[in-house]
Phi, psi and omega in degrees: 000142176283146174265124184206157170278184180279100179280140175292157180289330178226164177211165179269143180211150172273126186236135175251116179267328184201152176292345180270353184236133180297162174304144177235146174272123183232153173268120184233158175301135179293134180300144182255142181282142175221170177305138178095358180215172172230159170254127184248134170275114188283127176261321179206134178232137184285149175242124179295147180299334179252022182301322179301320181296328178289316186284338178257002176089359177302319170256112187282065178284122182286136176196138181292139182242152358285160178202165175262112179291181178174181177211174176305148192215168170241135182203183180246131176299123179258331181202147180232148178285169185293341181262008181282132183243342184242343182260148176224151177304138181096354183277138178279133183221157169261133180253122177259127183272000173289108188250131183240148174291133183290334179259006176198085187292351175284346179266113183219156177205169181262109183303119178084005180233307186212131185276011175083190190237010181233162178296331179295311182290324177298320178297315179298315182291334181276324187257272191286320188238072180259315189278139183250216198253003177278065184200167178289327179227149179218138173272126189229139175301143179308317185287354179261006179249140180231126183293141177242141180279094186299315183299319181286313186285317185260354185291161178294129179304331179295339181248020177094000178276173180262348174073020177286162172255168177300320178298323176299318183294333179295344179286345182305319184301326181288327178288335182294330181296304177292330180300320178299319178293318180296323179293322180296322181267003177056053181300133182246156175301133177090348178287157176260128184244124174269119181245122180208135351285150188249006188251002175270183182302315181278331177294315179294325176296321179297320178297312180300316182292319179300318178297318180297331180272004174089015181266162169265151188230135164250110184261126180245145178180173179264338184277102185294326181294318178292322178300321178298319179293322178295318180297329181284348182291324186193152175286357176272359179253122171247148183239152176218121181280132177285124183252341185095350177266118182302316181296312182295318181293322178297317179294323178296320178294313181300324182299320187260335187265043177277082181220146178287344180222110182219156180223163178241132177239112183249130177261129179292148179264122182297329178212129183294338182285347180273138181264135178234000000 
């Protein structure tokens, strides 16, 4: 038997039927828990900065329709399958939408955003794992949920908590992108890290995370206003504006990256027409 709280028979969800029709709020049957998954009551779900472009077809991301779009989220476990050993109803969790085939972990896709590039991921996105987190409840693979210490993270600082809000915790997903890169290059305390571009959503997250990990940062970008804000974060942040001139940009890097140990973290640009 599944362990669950009292799930409603229906829930509200944002549904995309066609790129020619805006998202609609619909009443849908609440997802049911089965072995291998949990049902999460969604508290906050992230929206990509270019999410509108996906939903209106400007970016032709393939995904079977109709479907419930979504992003990485924070929620409360509402129901658990019979094979669940660490989650219990009422537990705060982070939901990662990077979904992998259990019998081929090299096959992965973004639940509710892009159905991937293989027949395996298309099958998963079409059949078992189509619906994402822009809904009151979402069925999520066990391995895509990560427990969060609610008392510590959301608790009152006067009582030993950190005083974050649920919306604050939703920012974790953005930090995970640069964290993966930092782990790959084995970033060390005191090293100087060149981040470029550093003025977009993931670039600014990379700067914040690098500082938290004890690194020095040279932040590059075209947006001078954001660069000023980054420089104001810490005396460990130096900035260099991207001018498009190889010579000038190289000299700017050399000026600030005078360290015996330095690394470069480059974030790909989803569209060249966007300025960062």
